[in-house]
C-alpha positions as CSV (number, residue, x, y, z in Angstrom):
1,M,160.6,128.8,112.9
2,T,158.4,129.6,116.1
3,T,158.2,126.5,118.3
4,K,155.3,125.7,120.7
5,H,155.4,122.9,123.3
6,A,152.5,120.7,124.5
7,T,152.0,119.7,128.0
8,L,152.3,116.0,126.6
9,G,154.4,116.7,123.7
10,A,156.4,114.6,121.6
11,S,159.7,115.9,122.6
12,A,159.0,115.6,126.2
13,S,157.5,112.0,125.5
14,Y,160.7,110.3,127.4
15,T,159.8,112.0,130.6
16,W,156.0,111.7,130.8
17,I,155.9,108.1,129.9
18,N,158.5,107.0,132.1
19,C,157.6,109.3,134.9
20,P,153.9,110.2,135.1
21,G,154.2,112.4,138.1
22,A,156.9,114.8,136.2
23,I,154.0,116.7,134.7
24,R,152.6,117.7,138.3
25,V,155.9,118.3,139.5
26,A,157.3,120.4,136.7
27,A,154.1,122.7,136.5
28,G,154.9,126.2,136.7
29,I,158.6,125.8,136.1
30,P,159.8,127.8,132.9
31,D,161.6,125.8,130.1
32,K,164.8,127.6,129.9
33,Q,166.7,127.0,126.6
34,S,170.3,125.9,126.9
35,P,173.0,126.8,124.4
36,E,172.9,123.3,122.9
37,A,169.1,123.6,122.4
38,L,169.5,127.0,120.7
39,E,172.1,125.6,118.4
40,G,169.7,122.8,117.7
41,T,166.9,125.3,116.9
42,Q,169.3,127.3,114.4
43,A,170.4,123.9,112.5
44,H,166.8,123.1,112.1
45,D,166.0,126.5,110.5
46,Q,168.9,126.1,108.2
47,A,167.8,122.5,107.4
48,E,164.5,123.8,106.5
49,H,165.8,126.4,104.5
50,M,168.0,123.8,102.3
51,L,165.2,121.3,102.0
52,K,162.7,123.8,100.8
53,G,165.3,124.5,98.0
54,G,167.2,127.4,99.4
55,K,171.0,127.9,98.8
56,A,172.9,126.7,101.6
57,A,175.0,129.8,101.7
58,E,172.2,132.2,101.8
59,G,170.3,130.3,104.9
60,P,169.8,131.8,108.2
61,F,172.4,130.1,109.8
62,P,175.0,128.8,107.0
63,D,177.8,128.1,109.2
64,F,175.8,124.7,110.0
65,A,175.2,123.8,106.2
66,G,178.2,121.6,105.9
67,D,177.4,119.4,108.8
68,L,173.7,119.2,107.7
69,L,174.2,117.9,104.2
70,P,174.1,114.0,105.3
71,Y,170.7,114.8,106.6
72,T,169.6,116.9,103.6
73,D,171.4,114.5,101.1
74,L,169.4,111.5,102.9
75,V,165.9,113.1,102.5
76,A,166.5,113.8,98.7
77,S,167.5,110.2,98.4
78,L,164.3,109.1,99.7
79,L,162.1,111.1,97.6
80,D,160.6,109.9,94.3
81,D,158.2,111.4,91.5
82,G,154.9,111.9,93.2
83,D,155.8,111.7,97.1
84,I,154.8,114.4,99.2
85,L,157.4,116.2,101.4
86,L,156.4,118.1,104.5
87,V,159.1,119.9,106.4
88,E,159.0,121.2,110.0
89,Q,155.2,120.2,110.0
90,Q,153.1,120.3,113.1
91,V,151.1,117.4,113.6
92,K,148.5,116.8,116.5
93,F,148.2,113.0,118.0
94,D,145.3,114.2,120.4
95,E,143.4,111.1,119.5
96,W,146.0,109.0,121.9
97,V,147.5,111.7,124.0
98,P,145.2,114.6,125.7
99,G,146.4,118.1,123.7
100,G,149.2,116.1,122.0
101,F,151.2,117.7,119.3
102,G,154.7,118.4,118.1
103,T,156.6,119.2,114.9
104,A,158.1,116.7,112.8
105,D,161.4,117.7,110.9
106,T,160.7,115.6,107.8
107,I,157.6,113.9,106.7
108,I,157.3,111.9,103.3
109,I,154.0,110.2,102.2
110,H,155.1,107.9,99.3
111,K,152.7,107.0,96.7
112,N,152.9,103.2,97.6
113,G,151.6,103.4,101.0
114,L,154.6,104.1,103.1
115,L,155.3,106.9,105.4
116,T,158.6,108.1,106.3
117,I,159.4,110.2,109.1
118,V,163.0,111.6,109.2
119,D,164.3,113.1,112.3
120,L,167.6,115.4,112.7
121,K,169.3,115.2,115.9
122,F,172.0,118.1,115.8
123,G,173.6,117.2,119.3
124,M,176.8,115.4,119.7
125,G,176.3,114.1,123.5
126,L,173.8,111.0,123.4
127,R,173.5,108.7,120.4
128,V,169.8,108.6,119.4
129,D,168.1,105.5,118.1
130,A,164.9,104.9,115.8
131,K,163.8,101.8,117.5
132,E,160.7,102.1,119.7
133,N,161.5,105.9,120.0
134,P,158.5,107.4,121.7
135,Q,158.9,111.1,120.1
136,L,158.9,110.0,116.3
137,R,156.3,107.3,116.9
138,L,154.0,110.0,118.0
139,Y,154.9,112.3,115.0
140,A,153.9,109.0,113.0
141,L,150.5,108.6,114.9
142,G,150.0,112.6,114.0
143,C,150.5,111.9,110.4
144,I,148.0,108.7,110.5
145,Q,145.6,111.0,112.3
146,E,145.8,113.9,109.7
147,H,146.6,112.2,106.5
148,Q,145.1,108.4,106.6
149,F,141.7,109.6,105.3
150,M,143.5,110.7,101.9
151,Y,146.2,108.2,101.6
152,N,146.5,104.5,102.0
153,I,149.4,104.3,104.6
154,D,150.0,100.6,105.6
155,R,153.5,100.9,107.1
156,V,155.9,103.3,108.7
157,R,159.5,103.9,108.4
158,I,161.2,106.2,111.0
159,I,164.8,107.3,110.6
160,V,167.1,109.2,112.8
161,C,170.0,111.2,111.4
162,Q,172.7,112.3,113.7
163,P,175.1,113.8,111.1
164,R,177.9,115.3,113.6
165,L,178.2,111.6,115.1
166,D,178.0,110.1,111.9
167,H,174.9,108.3,113.0
168,E,172.1,106.8,111.2
169,D,169.3,104.5,112.5
170,E,166.1,103.1,111.1
171,E,162.8,101.3,112.5
172,Q,160.1,100.0,110.1
173,V,156.8,99.0,111.6
174,T,153.1,98.2,110.0
175,L,150.5,100.4,110.6
176,E,148.9,98.0,112.9
177,E,152.0,97.6,115.2
178,L,151.9,101.5,115.1
179,L,148.4,101.6,116.1
180,E,148.9,99.0,118.8
181,W,151.8,100.9,120.4
182,G,149.5,104.1,120.2
183,E,146.9,102.4,122.8
184,W,149.9,101.7,125.1
185,V,150.9,105.3,125.1
186,K,147.4,106.4,125.6
187,V,147.3,104.5,128.9
188,K,150.6,106.2,129.6
189,A,149.5,109.7,129.0
190,L,146.3,109.0,130.8
191,A,148.6,108.2,133.8
192,T,150.1,111.7,133.8
193,L,146.4,113.4,134.6
194,E,146.1,111.3,137.9
195,P,146.3,113.7,141.1
196,D,148.9,111.0,142.6
197,A,150.7,110.0,139.6
198,P,153.9,108.5,140.8
199,V,157.3,110.2,140.4
200,I,159.8,107.7,138.9
201,P,163.3,108.9,138.6
202,G,165.8,107.7,135.7
203,L,168.4,108.8,133.6
204,V,166.2,108.9,130.7
205,Q,163.1,110.8,132.1
206,C,165.2,113.1,134.2
207,Q,167.5,114.2,131.4
208,W,165.3,117.1,130.1
209,C,162.7,117.4,132.8
210,R,162.1,120.8,133.9
211,A,161.9,119.8,137.5
212,R,165.2,117.8,137.4
213,F,167.0,120.5,139.5
214,V,164.4,120.6,142.4
215,C,163.0,117.1,142.2
216,R,163.0,115.6,145.8
217,Q,162.2,112.2,145.0
218,R,165.0,112.2,142.5
219,A,167.3,113.4,145.3
220,L,166.0,110.7,147.6
221,D,166.6,107.7,145.0
222,I,170.0,108.9,144.5
223,L,170.9,109.1,148.2
224,N,169.2,105.9,149.6
225,V,171.0,103.7,147.3
226,M,172.8,101.3,149.9
227,G,175.4,98.9,149.6
228,S,177.0,96.4,152.0
229,E,180.1,97.0,154.1
230,T,182.3,95.1,151.6
231,L,181.1,95.6,148.3
232,S,180.0,92.3,146.3
233,P,179.8,92.2,142.4
234,A,176.0,92.4,142.9
235,D,176.6,95.9,145.0
236,I,178.8,96.9,142.4
237,A,176.3,96.1,139.4
238,M,173.6,97.9,141.8
239,L,175.8,101.0,142.4
240,H,176.8,101.2,138.6
241,H,173.1,101.1,137.6
242,H,172.8,104.3,139.8
243,A,176.0,106.3,138.9
244,P,174.9,108.0,135.8
245,L,171.9,109.1,137.8
246,A,174.1,110.3,140.6
247,V,176.2,112.0,138.2
248,K,173.9,113.7,136.3
249,W,171.9,114.9,139.5
250,A,174.9,116.3,141.0
251,E,175.6,118.6,137.8
252,D,172.0,119.5,138.1
253,I,172.4,120.7,141.6
254,E,175.5,122.4,140.8
255,A,173.5,124.4,138.1
256,A,170.8,125.0,140.3
257,A,173.0,126.5,143.0
258,L,174.8,128.7,140.3
259,A,171.5,129.9,139.1
260,I,170.3,131.0,142.4
261,L,173.9,132.8,143.4
262,N,174.0,134.5,139.8
263,A,170.6,136.0,140.4
264,G,171.9,137.4,143.7
265,G,170.4,134.9,145.7
266,T,172.1,133.2,148.9
267,L,172.8,129.7,149.9
268,P,174.3,128.7,153.2
269,G,178.0,128.3,153.4
270,L,178.2,129.1,149.5
271,K,179.6,132.0,147.6
272,L,180.5,132.9,144.1
273,V,184.2,133.5,143.1
274,E,185.9,134.1,139.7
275,G,187.0,130.6,138.3
276,V,190.0,129.7,136.4
277,S,190.2,131.2,132.8
278,R,192.6,130.5,129.8
279,R,194.0,132.8,127.2
280,Q,192.1,133.0,123.9
281,M,193.3,134.4,120.8
282,R,192.1,138.1,119.9
283,S,190.5,138.9,116.5
284,D,193.8,140.8,115.3
285,A,195.7,137.8,116.3
286,E,196.8,136.4,113.0
287,Q,197.9,140.3,112.0
288,V,200.1,140.4,115.0
289,L,201.7,136.9,114.5
290,T,202.4,137.3,110.9
291,E,204.0,140.9,111.8
292,A,206.1,139.0,114.4
293,G,207.3,136.7,111.5
294,L,205.2,133.6,111.8
295,S,204.0,132.1,108.5
296,R,200.4,130.8,108.1
297,D,201.5,127.1,108.4
298,Q,203.0,128.1,111.8
299,I,199.8,129.9,113.1
300,Y,197.1,127.5,111.8
301,R,196.5,123.7,112.2
302,Q,194.9,122.0,109.3
303,K,192.3,119.5,109.6
304,F,189.6,117.5,107.3
305,R,186.3,119.3,106.5
306,P,183.1,117.7,108.0
307,L,182.4,114.1,106.4
308,G,179.1,115.4,105.0
309,E,180.9,117.9,103.1
310,L,183.2,115.6,101.6
311,E,180.6,113.1,100.8
312,S,178.7,116.2,99.0
313,A,181.7,117.1,96.9
314,L,181.9,113.4,95.7
315,G,178.5,113.4,94.4
316,G,176.4,112.5,97.6
317,K,176.5,109.8,100.1
318,K,175.8,107.0,97.8
319,A,178.2,108.1,95.1
320,A,181.0,108.8,97.8
321,T,180.7,105.4,99.7
322,P,183.3,103.6,97.7
323,V,185.6,106.3,98.0
324,M,185.1,107.1,101.7
325,K,185.4,103.3,102.6
326,L,189.1,103.8,101.6
327,A,189.7,107.2,103.1
328,T,188.1,106.6,106.4
329,F,188.0,103.9,109.2
330,K,186.4,103.3,112.2
331,P,188.4,102.2,115.4
332,V,187.3,99.7,117.9
333,G,185.1,101.5,120.4
334,K,186.3,102.2,123.9
335,P,184.7,99.6,126.1
336,T,181.4,100.8,127.7
337,I,179.3,99.3,130.5
338,V,175.7,99.1,129.7
339,E,172.4,97.4,130.8
340,M,171.8,93.9,129.3
341,S,168.6,95.3,127.6
342,D,171.1,97.3,125.2
343,P,170.9,95.8,121.7
344,R,174.6,95.6,121.0
345,P,176.3,92.2,121.3
346,P,178.8,91.6,124.3
347,M,182.4,92.9,123.5
348,N,185.3,90.2,123.0
349,V,187.0,90.1,126.2
350,D,190.2,89.6,124.2
351,V,189.8,92.9,122.5
352,V,189.4,94.7,125.7
353,A,192.5,93.2,126.7
354,D,194.4,94.7,123.6
355,F,193.6,98.2,124.7
356,P,196.6,99.9,125.6
357,E,196.7,101.3,129.4
358,G,195.3,104.7,129.9
359,T,192.6,104.6,126.8
């Protein structure tokens, strides 16, 4: 699968919607693919092969097949006779966003007027939700732009499937609600074309911005956070809001410095040295250890197969639900501080107190 990116693309919408000046600041900076992004691309290639009827073991990246089963099973469960399935389909939404296009993982046009967008998120970092997800809403607008003249689409369902986090989320909107949002995002898109579009750093918009390593406004926002001499609860709350920005910014500065030095450049007062390394097992380690008298059980540690594989072996997600309810449990999540806008209900303080020390 060949991937092209629009300047105002769907996948970058979190950036340009929240920081209209990002397009200007990032102009000319190449988009370097991280190992995680490459893994995601490979997983999408494998998923496309499986959704188009190919055998999992014969796909381009079969090692990902087990983790992808919750996604492919979900798509299969949504299809009825007469529905139209489009996989890795490029859509244009330039009626709302100048030059806007992107590639939707799965599109299902149902015969009853429902449009379903299913998005595969293969990462294991941040959890991605469907509610007001701009990337997926732009894909939906692209489907309306291209297919509405042939199909009477009156409502849209957006689903995010994050199989390696065992996370699935859904949002449903009417066509009118989606088109109203489209007019809102049109204003955001046009704002990026202004020569003095403001640069507005933030955790969401900076995360994948190409300019995040060199953006001066981002540095100023981080370094200009001021607190009182003795921190009050209000100061702590304000600093906590900036803490994730500061941590991510520091990581990006470290990556930028490493890139310069690795390329043979110089940085005042800094140099490269060999870091700490750990021993790793050689490819013939099993043979060596077996000859030394160790059994296979002594060499390897057993672990459960991915939940998706187990569910598939039990006949699919729906059939496996009664068994998996007995075989699995979800522990209480570790207390996490979030903004008040987060939709999750506040945690019971008594539950927090019950956590063992050191967790």
